[in-house]
KEROZA-972263 format. One record per residue: residue number from 1; x, y, z of N, C-alpha, C, CB in turn. Coordinates in steps of 0.001 Angstrom, whole numbers. Glycine has a CB too. Layout:
<sites>
{NUM {X Y Z} {X Y Z} {X Y Z} {X Y Z}}
...
</sites>
This chain:
<sites>
{1 {3997 -38382 51010} {3990 -37199 51855} {2663 -36448 51733} {5157 -36279 51490}}
{2 {2212 -35922 52858} {953 -35175 52820} {1165 -33746 52336} {303 -35164 54201}}
{3 {2399 -33238 52448} {2725 -31838 52160} {1992 -30897 53112} {2372 -31493 50705}}
{4 {1444 -31451 54181} {718 -30632 55147} {1679 -30097 56199} {-415 -31444 55813}}
{5 {1588 -28802 56485} {2406 -28191 57531} {1482 -27526 58541} {3415 -27159 56933}}
{6 {1631 -27902 59799} {844 -27315 60873} {1513 -26008 61305} {706 -28305 62078}}
{7 {768 -24919 61227} {1283 -23598 61578} {660 -23181 62910} {972 -22548 60452}}
{8 {1458 -23225 63970} {954 -22920 65308} {1461 -21533 65698} {1405 -24008 66355}}
{9 {592 -20544 65589} {956 -19137 65791} {-287 -18380 66233} {1563 -18507 64487}}
{10 {-195 -17660 67380} {-1385 -16991 67902} {-1628 -15618 67270} {-1266 -16841 69396}}
{11 {-604 -15004 66665} {-800 -13707 66019} {-1395 -13914 64633} {534 -12924 65928}}
{12 {-2624 -13426 64456} {-3380 -13706 63228} {-2637 -13240 61980} {-4747 -13036 63289}}
{13 {-2072 -12032 62014} {-1407 -11491 60831} {-222 -12354 60415} {-944 -10061 61092}}
{14 {579 -12778 61389} {1739 -13619 61081} {1284 -14997 60601} {2656 -13757 62319}}
{15 {252 -15541 61261} {-257 -16857 60879} {-776 -16843 59449} {-1366 -17304 61838}}
{16 {-1536 -15806 59099} {-2070 -15709 57738} {-954 -15553 56715} {-3043 -14535 57630}}
{17 {65 -14767 57061} {1190 -14572 56152} {1951 -15879 55927} {2136 -13499 56700}}
{18 {2165 -16629 57007} {2864 -17907 56895} {2071 -18894 56042} {3120 -18498 58285}}
{19 {762 -18935 56258} {-83 -19852 55477} {-58 -19496 53993} {-1530 -19824 55998}}
{20 {-98 -18217 53687} {-46 -17780 52299} {1290 -18155 51663} {-273 -16268 52206}}
{21 {2369 -17930 52395} {3702 -18266 51902} {3814 -19764 51615} {4772 -17838 52918}}
{22 {3310 -20579 52541} {3389 -22032 52369} {2553 -22500 51175} {2921 -22743 53647}}
{23 {1376 -21912 51013} {536 -22255 49860} {1262 -21947 48558} {-802 -21492 49915}}
{24 {1940 -20821 48514} {2677 -20430 47311} {3829 -21375 47015} {3202 -19016 47455}}
{25 {4327 -22052 48050} {5428 -23000 47875} {4939 -24435 47677} {6354 -22940 49071}}
{26 {3632 -24609 47549} {3089 -25924 47250} {2721 -26772 48449} {4046 -26655 46444}}
{27 {2750 -26190 49646} {2362 -26917 50851} {881 -26689 51174} {3241 -26487 52041}}
{28 {388 -27495 52086} {-987 -27345 52558} {-925 -26892 54017} {-1805 -28691 52406}}
{29 {-1047 -25588 54274} {-952 -25110 55650} {-2218 -25413 56444} {-678 -23614 55666}}
{30 {-2012 -25763 57701} {-3140 -25998 58602} {-2926 -25103 59823} {-3259 -27531 59013}}
{31 {-3680 -24023 59945} {-3429 -23052 61009} {-4001 -23463 62364} {-3998 -21724 60617}}
{32 {-3260 -23103 63413} {-3730 -23296 64787} {-3337 -22065 65579} {-3133 -24603 65433}}
{33 {-4281 -21542 66373} {-4030 -20313 67096} {-3675 -20481 68555} {-5195 -19460 66996}}
{34 {-3767 -21712 69069} {-3409 -21926 70469} {-2977 -23372 70688} {-4592 -21573 71395}}
{35 {-2591 -23660 71908} {-2031 -24968 72277} {-3023 -26104 72030} {-1609 -24964 73747}}
{36 {-4234 -25962 72529} {-5217 -27034 72418} {-5641 -27272 70966} {-6438 -26710 73268}}
{37 {-5782 -26204 70210} {-6158 -26367 68809} {-5063 -27115 68053} {-6425 -24997 68153}}
{38 {-3809 -26810 68372} {-2692 -27519 67733} {-2775 -29011 68020} {-1339 -26958 68219}}
{39 {-3028 -29364 69274} {-3144 -30785 69643} {-4292 -31455 68901} {-3347 -30932 71159}}
{40 {-5410 -30752 68777} {-6591 -31337 68132} {-6378 -31590 66647} {-7789 -30431 68322}}
{41 {-5425 -30852 66039} {-5166 -31011 64605} {-4105 -32066 64309} {-4739 -29689 64013}}
{42 {-3498 -32610 65349} {-2459 -33623 65140} {-3086 -35006 65019} {-1432 -33599 66293}}
{43 {-3697 -35218 63868} {-4342 -36489 63549} {-3854 -36953 62178} {-5900 -36355 63573}}
{44 {-4113 -38212 61866} {-3713 -38732 60561} {-4538 -38081 59447} {-3872 -40267 60519}}
{45 {-3928 -37779 58297} {-2486 -37884 58037} {-1737 -36778 58766} {-2195 -37817 56520}}
{46 {-668 -37172 59452} {76 -36211 60247} {816 -35223 59351} {1058 -36931 61168}}
{47 {1053 -34013 59871} {1754 -33014 59052} {3185 -33446 58749} {1761 -31653 59759}}
{48 {3694 -32943 57651} {5070 -33216 57261} {6041 -32434 58140} {5289 -32869 55784}}
{49 {5552 -31329 58697} {6394 -30474 59533} {5484 -29592 60380} {7373 -29605 58663}}
{50 {5998 -29155 61532} {5263 -28229 62392} {6071 -26953 62536} {4970 -28859 63787}}
{51 {5429 -25834 62242} {6017 -24511 62428} {5402 -23959 63708} {5757 -23552 61179}}
{52 {6229 -23713 64728} {5707 -23548 66085} {6234 -22289 66779} {6055 -24762 66915}}
{53 {5314 -21497 67294} {5672 -20337 68118} {5938 -20814 69545} {4538 -19250 68092}}
{54 {6702 -20027 70299} {7011 -20389 71686} {5846 -20032 72604} {8299 -19680 72159}}
{55 {5399 -18777 72549} {4353 -18306 73453} {2986 -18513 72811} {4566 -16816 73813}}
{56 {2168 -19344 73451} {844 -19669 72920} {-192 -19612 74031} {844 -21063 72257}}
{57 {-1413 -19231 73725} {-2496 -19355 74709} {-2711 -20826 75059} {-3814 -18728 74167}}
{58 {-2758 -21113 76353} {-3050 -22477 76791} {-1829 -23328 77057} {-3882 -23148 75780}}
{59 {-648 -22860 76692} {565 -23650 76919} {1675 -23178 76000} {294 -25151 76700}}
{60 {2907 -23487 76364} {4040 -23008 75573} {4390 -23968 74449} {5249 -22798 76462}}
{61 {5125 -23452 73470} {5620 -24309 72397} {6553 -25377 72928} {6329 -23483 71343}}
{62 {7335 -25043 73954} {8240 -26018 74566} {7446 -27176 75162} {9109 -25349 75652}}
{63 {6363 -26850 75848} {5503 -27891 76424} {4909 -28772 75329} {4375 -27258 77262}}
{64 {4520 -28151 74220} {3938 -28911 73112} {4968 -29863 72511} {3401 -27958 72028}}
{65 {6204 -29403 72338} {7253 -30275 71799} {7444 -31487 72706} {8588 -29500 71646}}
{66 {7528 -31243 74010} {7720 -32353 74950} {6593 -33368 74833} {7806 -31829 76391}}
{67 {5366 -32876 74698} {4217 -33778 74591} {4272 -34574 73286} {2897 -32982 74674}}
{68 {4669 -33925 72202} {4758 -34613 70913} {5842 -35686 70928} {5035 -33608 69794}}
{69 {6960 -35394 71592} {8068 -36343 71626} {7756 -37566 72485} {9317 -35661 72143}}
{70 {6766 -37452 73348} {6370 -38587 74187} {5370 -39505 73500} {5783 -38087 75485}}
{71 {4846 -39063 72341} {3839 -39833 71611} {4495 -40517 70415} {2668 -38919 71148}}
{72 {4353 -41842 70318} {5029 -42585 69247} {4550 -42175 67853} {4814 -44076 69438}}
{73 {3350 -41622 67752} {2817 -41244 66443} {3312 -39873 65982} {1303 -41250 66484}}
{74 {3755 -39041 66916} {4133 -37675 66549} {5592 -37336 66831} {3262 -36710 67276}}
{75 {6306 -38243 67474} {7665 -37899 67929} {8640 -37656 66780} {8204 -39004 68811}}
{76 {8325 -38172 65587} {9262 -38024 64473} {8898 -36878 63526} {9329 -39313 63694}}
{77 {7837 -36138 63842} {7486 -34999 62994} {8502 -33879 63238} {6022 -34505 63283}}
{78 {9175 -33392 62199} {10134 -32305 62401} {9437 -31023 62848} {10923 -32049 61116}}
{79 {10100 -30285 63729} {9531 -29069 64302} {10504 -27912 64115} {9200 -29267 65802}}
{80 {9999 -26815 63578} {10786 -25590 63448} {10141 -24530 64336} {10867 -25109 61948}}
{81 {10887 -24044 65300} {10364 -22986 66170} {10554 -21637 65483} {11070 -23001 67563}}
{82 {9519 -20823 65554} {9544 -19482 64967} {9061 -18532 66058} {8642 -19384 63653}}
{83 {9990 -17791 66656} {9656 -17069 67869} {10430 -15766 67999} {9915 -17935 69066}}
{84 {9894 -14863 68808} {10570 -13592 69086} {11639 -13749 70157} {9558 -12536 69518}}
{85 {11701 -14897 70797} {12683 -15119 71867} {14040 -15413 71232} {12243 -16294 72811}}
{86 {14919 -14428 71256} {16175 -14503 70510} {17402 -14770 71377} {16379 -13233 69760}}
{87 {17203 -14936 72692} {18341 -15192 73569} {18947 -16569 73265} {17911 -15105 75053}}
{88 {20269 -16669 73401} {20946 -17930 73108} {20420 -19066 73979} {22447 -17779 73306}}
{89 {20155 -18779 75256} {19675 -19833 76151} {18298 -20338 75734} {19628 -19325 77591}}
{90 {17471 -19458 75153} {16162 -19889 74650} {16339 -20804 73441} {15286 -18665 74275}}
{91 {17247 -20425 72552} {17506 -21244 71370} {18015 -22621 71775} {18521 -20554 70446}}
{92 {18947 -22647 72721} {19488 -23928 73189} {18391 -24781 73814} {20621 -23699 74205}}
{93 {17524 -24150 74603} {16430 -24893 75242} {15493 -25480 74191} {15641 -23979 76204}}
{94 {15153 -24673 73166} {14267 -25155 72117} {14847 -26330 71365} {13958 -24051 71156}}
{95 {16134 -26250 71030} {16783 -27335 70299} {16957 -28568 71187} {18143 -26875 69759}}
{96 {17254 -28341 72458} {17471 -29468 73371} {16206 -30289 73601} {17992 -28963 74701}}
{97 {15044 -29646 73611} {13813 -30414 73847} {13336 -31137 72590} {12710 -29492 74356}}
{98 {13940 -30804 71415} {13589 -31574 70231} {13285 -30799 68971} {12454 -32382 70534}}
{99 {13360 -29449 69009} {13141 -28686 67776} {14265 -28976 66784} {13059 -27162 68075}}
{100 {13925 -29043 65498} {14920 -29321 64459} {15606 -28055 63967} {14269 -30033 63290}}
{101 {14967 -26912 64168} {15582 -25633 63830} {14884 -24562 64657} {15481 -25327 62288}}
{102 {15515 -23389 64742} {15017 -22311 65591} {15236 -21006 64841} {15733 -22296 66996}}
{103 {14153 -20333 64500} {14213 -19099 63716} {13588 -17976 64543} {13477 -19261 62334}}
{104 {14277 -16846 64599} {13778 -15738 65403} {13071 -14700 64535} {14924 -15087 66173}}
{105 {12077 -14065 65139} {11365 -12965 64494} {12122 -11664 64760} {9893 -12870 65008}}
{106 {12150 -10734 63819} {11564 -10823 62474} {12402 -11728 61569} {11439 -9419 61846}}
{107 {11790 -12256 60538} {12471 -13182 59640} {12123 -12804 58211} {12077 -14662 59940}}
{108 {12940 -13249 57281} {12626 -13037 55870} {11970 -14297 55326} {13906 -12675 55051}}
{109 {11046 -14111 54420} {10355 -15251 53809} {11361 -16149 53104} {9271 -14771 52813}}
{110 {12355 -15545 52467} {13353 -16319 51729} {14145 -17225 52663} {14302 -15386 50975}}
{111 {14577 -16671 53803} {15345 -17474 54755} {14472 -18573 55352} {15924 -16586 55872}}
{112 {13252 -18237 55717} {12357 -19226 56306} {12120 -20378 55340} {11025 -18578 56699}}
{113 {11844 -20063 54081} {11609 -21100 53076} {12828 -22002 52940} {11263 -20468 51718}}
{114 {13992 -21387 52885} {15228 -22144 52732} {15458 -23083 53908} {16408 -21198 52585}}
{115 {15197 -22596 55098} {15456 -23421 56285} {14401 -24509 56467} {15508 -22545 57533}}
{116 {13172 -24240 56087} {12155 -25296 56105} {12542 -26409 55135} {10759 -24723 55742}}
{117 {12965 -26027 53938} {13372 -27024 52945} {14575 -27824 53426} {13695 -26348 51613}}
{118 {15501 -27161 54133} {16680 -27856 54651} {16284 -28908 55679} {17663 -26857 55272}}
{119 {15341 -28558 56556} {14868 -29527 57560} {14172 -30694 56878} {13909 -28851 58570}}
{120 {13334 -30411 55902} {12607 -31478 55206} {13561 -32389 54445} {11574 -30882 54242}}
{121 {14602 -31820 53852} {15587 -32657 53155} {16316 -33552 54139} {16596 -31787 52385}}
{122 {16560 -33030 55326} {17322 -33769 56325} {16543 -34969 56850} {17702 -32854 57477}}
{123 {15231 -34835 56956} {14438 -35910 57561} {13749 -36799 56540} {13407 -35327 58476}}
{124 {13687 -36357 55272} {12979 -37148 54261} {13868 -38262 53750} {12516 -36259 53093}}
{125 {13312 -39455 53556} {14104 -40540 53006} {14535 -40242 51577} {13321 -41840 53056}}
{126 {15729 -40708 51232} {16208 -40585 49862} {15413 -41519 48958} {17721 -40898 49776}}
{127 {15288 -41154 47696} {14590 -42004 46728} {15187 -43405 46747} {14671 -41399 45301}}
{128 {14325 -44414 46549} {14702 -45813 46723} {15913 -46205 45883} {13538 -46703 46375}}
{129 {16000 -45720 44633} {17054 -46157 43730} {18276 -45253 43713} {16511 -46262 42358}}
{130 {18266 -44186 44498} {19393 -43257 44484} {20619 -43863 45154} {19013 -41953 45176}}
{131 {21799 -43617 44577} {23042 -43965 45247} {23257 -42955 46370} {24253 -43979 44245}}
{132 {23581 -43452 47549} {23768 -42596 48711} {25253 -42616 49069} {22879 -43066 49920}}
{133 {25812 -41454 49315} {27227 -41390 49701} {27392 -40414 50857} {28118 -40964 48496}}
{134 {28066 -40871 51896} {28336 -40044 53065} {29817 -40191 53415} {27419 -40449 54276}}
{135 {30565 -39159 53153} {31991 -39110 53494} {32739 -40375 53073} {32157 -38896 54989}}
{136 {32549 -40768 51822} {33282 -41899 51275} {32590 -43236 51412} {34589 -41982 51918}}
{137 {31557 -43306 52230} {30766 -44537 52361} {29637 -44465 51345} {30205 -44722 53827}}
{138 {29626 -45408 50407} {28676 -45354 49296} {27816 -46614 49269} {29417 -45185 47954}}
{139 {26507 -46394 49132} {25559 -47510 49057} {24737 -47379 47781} {24629 -47546 50312}}
{140 {24717 -48439 46986} {23962 -48465 45739} {22810 -49458 45893} {24879 -48847 44528}}
{141 {21566 -48971 46055} {20424 -49875 46256} {20136 -50773 45053} {19192 -49068 46576}}
{142 {20485 -50326 43841} {20171 -51095 42637} {21104 -52298 42498} {20271 -50202 41390}}
{143 {22410 -52056 42596} {23374 -53159 42462} {23612 -53878 43786} {24699 -52635 41921}}
{144 {23061 -53333 44867} {23196 -53916 46208} {24659 -53988 46629} {22567 -55319 46252}}
{145 {25406 -52915 46319} {26822 -52859 46670} {27077 -51721 47657} {27688 -52679 45404}}
{146 {28034 -51980 48544} {28482 -50962 49492} {29994 -50856 49378} {28045 -51306 50961}}
{147 {30497 -49630 49350} {31942 -49433 49281} {32355 -48311 50218} {32388 -49121 47838}}
{148 {33596 -48365 50637} {34176 -47316 51468} {35436 -46829 50777} {34482 -47827 52920}}
{149 {35404 -45598 50319} {36523 -45033 49561} {36900 -45964 48410} {37744 -44793 50484}}
{150 {35858 -46405 47689} {35972 -47254 46487} {36424 -48688 46773} {36938 -46625 45522}}
{151 {36519 -49057 48032} {36823 -50448 48384} {35522 -51170 48728} {37831 -50521 49580}}
{152 {35252 -52271 48014} {33998 -52988 48220} {33932 -53605 49616} {33831 -54074 47159}}
{153 {32754 -53519 50225} {32515 -54106 51542} {31485 -55224 51424} {32037 -53028 52550}}
{154 {31641 -56237 52271} {30715 -57362 52271} {29715 -57214 53408} {31475 -58695 52392}}
{155 {28444 -57059 53045} {27372 -56935 54038} {26317 -57989 53776} {26742 -55521 54007}}
{156 {25769 -58541 54848} {24631 -59430 54716} {23387 -58639 54340} {24401 -60210 56012}}
{157 {22324 -59302 53890} {21122 -58594 53440} {20471 -57735 54525} {20117 -59587 52930}}
{158 {20466 -58227 55764} {19864 -57435 56837} {20719 -56222 57159} {19669 -58288 58093}}
{159 {22055 -56415 57193} {22950 -55306 57453} {22846 -54255 56331} {24400 -55814 57593}}
{160 {22655 -54722 55109} {22493 -53797 53983} {21240 -52945 54173} {22416 -54572 52646}}
{161 {20119 -53589 54508} {18868 -52844 54713} {18991 -51879 55888} {17696 -53813 54952}}
{162 {19670 -52318 56929} {19863 -51486 58114} {20700 -50255 57770} {20538 -52295 59239}}
{163 {21791 -50466 57024} {22636 -49336 56633} {21881 -48390 55709} {23917 -49832 55948}}
{164 {21092 -48948 54792} {20310 -48108 53879} {19334 -47239 54661} {19547 -48975 52855}}
{165 {18687 -47824 55650} {17750 -47045 56465} {18480 -45942 57223} {17003 -47960 57452}}
{166 {19611 -46286 57831} {20367 -45281 58575} {20816 -44137 57671} {21579 -45921 59247}}
{167 {21347 -44479 56506} {21907 -43450 55633} {20833 -42553 55028} {22712 -44093 54529}}
{168 {19614 -43054 54925} {18514 -42233 54403} {17725 -41540 55510} {17576 -43092 53574}}
{169 {18094 -41801 56759} {17445 -41142 57900} {18514 -40673 58891} {16430 -42108 58601}}
{170 {19428 -39791 58476} {20523 -39389 59363} {20076 -38434 60463} {21622 -38743 58559}}
{171 {20884 -38394 61508} {20744 -37423 62604} {19457 -37571 63409} {20812 -36035 62051}}
{172 {18829 -38745 63340} {17625 -38964 64146} {17782 -40281 64907} {16335 -38984 63248}}
{173 {17307 -40282 66137} {17432 -41465 66982} {16236 -42384 66763} {17546 -41067 68471}}
{174 {16528 -43680 66601} {15471 -44681 66430} {15623 -45759 67486} {15512 -45302 65009}}
{175 {14514 -46105 68115} {14525 -47175 69100} {14660 -48521 68389} {13244 -47138 69969}}
{176 {14931 -49556 69142} {15019 -50900 68551} {13698 -51273 67878} {15384 -51952 69632}}
{177 {12600 -50950 68543} {11290 -51280 67984} {11055 -50568 66656} {10185 -50916 68973}}
{178 {11449 -49323 66576} {11276 -48572 65329} {12156 -49131 64220} {11593 -47092 65549}}
{179 {13369 -49531 64571} {14243 -50139 63572} {13666 -51474 63102} {15662 -50338 64143}}
{180 {13122 -52243 64026} {12487 -53512 63636} {11348 -53268 62661} {11966 -54262 64875}}
{181 {10508 -52296 62948} {9365 -52010 62081} {9796 -51523 60705} {8467 -50977 62729}}
{182 {10848 -50704 60663} {11262 -50104 59398} {12176 -50993 58573} {11948 -48808 59659}}
{183 {12969 -51835 59221} {13949 -52655 58496} {13462 -54083 58314} {15285 -52659 59232}}
{184 {12893 -54656 59367} {12411 -56037 59287} {10955 -56108 58815} {12548 -56717 60649}}
{185 {10160 -55089 59166} {8744 -55085 58807} {7874 -55364 60003} {8465 -56100 57725}}
{186 {6646 -54861 59959} {5742 -54971 61111} {5138 -56359 61261} {4634 -53956 60992}}
{187 {5182 -57162 60218} {4554 -58487 60285} {5541 -59604 60626} {3883 -58799 58967}}
{188 {6765 -59247 60971} {7794 -60238 61286} {8072 -60181 62777} {9100 -59988 60464}}
{189 {8064 -61339 63426} {8356 -61354 64856} {9852 -61554 65056} {7547 -62467 65581}}
{190 {10496 -60544 65573} {11922 -60593 65887} {12111 -59906 67228} {12793 -59912 64764}}
{191 {12938 -60467 68074} {13173 -59857 69377} {13993 -58580 69230} {13886 -60844 70314}}
{192 {13763 -57654 70153} {14453 -56368 70109} {15964 -56533 70091} {14047 -55518 71292}}
{193 {16481 -57490 70859} {17923 -57652 70978} {18567 -58109 69668} {18239 -58641 72077}}
{194 {17746 -58619 68756} {18270 -58990 67446} {18852 -57769 66744} {17171 -59630 66582}}
{195 {18267 -56615 66991} {18782 -55378 66400} {20220 -55163 66828} {17913 -54168 66804}}
{196 {20517 -55390 68116} {21869 -55178 68628} {22878 -56081 67907} {21912 -55438 70145}}
{197 {22468 -57314 67645} {23350 -58258 66950} {23700 -57740 65560} {22687 -59648 66849}}
{198 {22683 -57283 64831} {22925 -56811 63469} {23656 -55467 63452} {21607 -56692 62716}}
{199 {23439 -54653 64476} {24213 -53414 64597} {25694 -53755 64742} {23724 -52565 65810}}
{200 {25998 -54738 65591} {27402 -55147 65773} {27986 -55672 64461} {27516 -56231 66876}}
{201 {27227 -56482 63741} {27706 -57018 62464} {27943 -55894 61450} {26698 -58037 61898}}
{202 {27028 -54938 61430} {27167 -53819 60499} {28392 -52982 60845} {25904 -52943 60512}}
{203 {28567 -52690 62109} {29744 -51921 62516} {31031 -52635 62135} {29718 -51664 64020}}
{204 {31054 -53946 62332} {32249 -54724 61998} {32523 -54673 60498} {32089 -56185 62459}}
{205 {31455 -54746 59696} {31610 -54769 58236} {32173 -53468 57690} {30280 -55057 57577}}
{206 {31916 -52359 58379} {32382 -51060 57868} {33445 -50452 58784} {31198 -50086 57722}}
{207 {34022 -51268 59651} {34963 -50753 60649} {36318 -50401 60057} {35148 -51762 61750}}
{208 {36717 -51070 58973} {38045 -50838 58412} {38232 -49386 57995} {38279 -51753 57220}}
{209 {37152 -48761 57539} {37227 -47377 57074} {36809 -46366 58146} {36356 -47203 55848}}
{210 {36573 -46857 59359} {36166 -46015 60493} {34736 -45468 60355} {37137 -44855 60639}}
{211 {34014 -45922 59332} {32641 -45445 59173} {31716 -46013 60251} {32115 -45814 57788}}
{212 {32181 -47038 60956} {31352 -47597 62033} {31078 -46561 63122} {32034 -48830 62645}}
{213 {31925 -45527 63183} {31728 -44487 64189} {30473 -43668 63925} {32935 -43572 64236}}
{214 {29962 -43718 62681} {28741 -42988 62341} {27504 -43642 62954} {28586 -42899 60825}}
{215 {27600 -44925 63282} {26452 -45632 63875} {26601 -45554 65381} {26367 -47135 63388}}
{216 {25846 -44672 65972} {26058 -44300 67372} {24947 -44832 68271} {26150 -42783 67507}}
{217 {25362 -45314 69424} {24409 -45753 70440} {24004 -44554 71290} {25014 -46883 71326}}
{218 {22714 -44352 71430} {22195 -43285 72291} {21591 -43965 73510} {21127 -42377 71540}}
{219 {22282 -43867 74602} {21899 -44615 75805} {20451 -44352 76213} {22827 -44259 76958}}
{220 {19715 -45425 76390} {18329 -45326 76828} {17346 -44969 75738} {18227 -44331 77897}}
{221 {17837 -44757 74512} {16939 -44329 73431} {17029 -45221 72193} {17251 -42898 73041}}
{222 {18230 -45605 71778} {18355 -46418 70582} {19634 -46113 69824} {17163 -46210 69685}}
{223 {19498 -45954 68512} {20650 -45737 67653} {20382 -44595 66677} {21000 -47021 66892}}
{224 {21469 -43974 66225} {21362 -42975 65179} {22561 -43067 64260} {21244 -41569 65774}}
{225 {22394 -42573 63036} {23479 -42464 62076} {23847 -40992 61996} {23077 -43043 60668}}
{226 {25072 -40665 62391} {25483 -39254 62445} {26958 -39123 62114} {25195 -38648 63836}}
{227 {27300 -38086 61369} {28699 -37794 61073} {29299 -36864 62133} {28828 -37162 59677}}
{228 {28481 -36472 63111} {28977 -35623 64197} {29568 -36513 65270} {27846 -34724 64783}}
{229 {30855 -36628 65296} {31511 -37549 66229} {31870 -36855 67532} {32766 -38146 65594}}
</sites>
């Protein structure tokens, strides 16, 4: 992780305060005062998170989110909107276009820190050797065992890797190509439709406990692992 957070805020006092707060929490803030400057700073290594105001010189935060989501290099960067627009319809619009959280001004530093950490925990992969458990579905990377409510399940090696990836990256949609790159590797040639075959096998392997419902098809986009049914 770069620990870099892009702070896109046109009000100098708020931007400076946010940068100071992030530095105190061990992050590396990168300030941007307008739309174009924010775009120019989105280069490798990409930020771990973007803290984004709605109203910006040169373009809106909503427009910036849409542009980031269309780019394969930036679409997975978590975004937290921090704005004075407190109407429910504004919040819904921000979340619908791809923001991971929406915080209204004025805000407390304590709440902001807590919610940033919550977003980062949600999108960060779990440590390689950690046992992962989601509502009775348990995966142990060390012993290579999967169980559902303490009943052992039989998974093939590819299905195991696929489930491990899903369980460590919940609530985010991944295309077939992204799953191929993350589960099979970038140097292996496998057709996109192979993902569908292994998704079906994985669902079948965990279907007895109804956990297959967590592996959801998102039409036109790919797949996600979610407990929100």
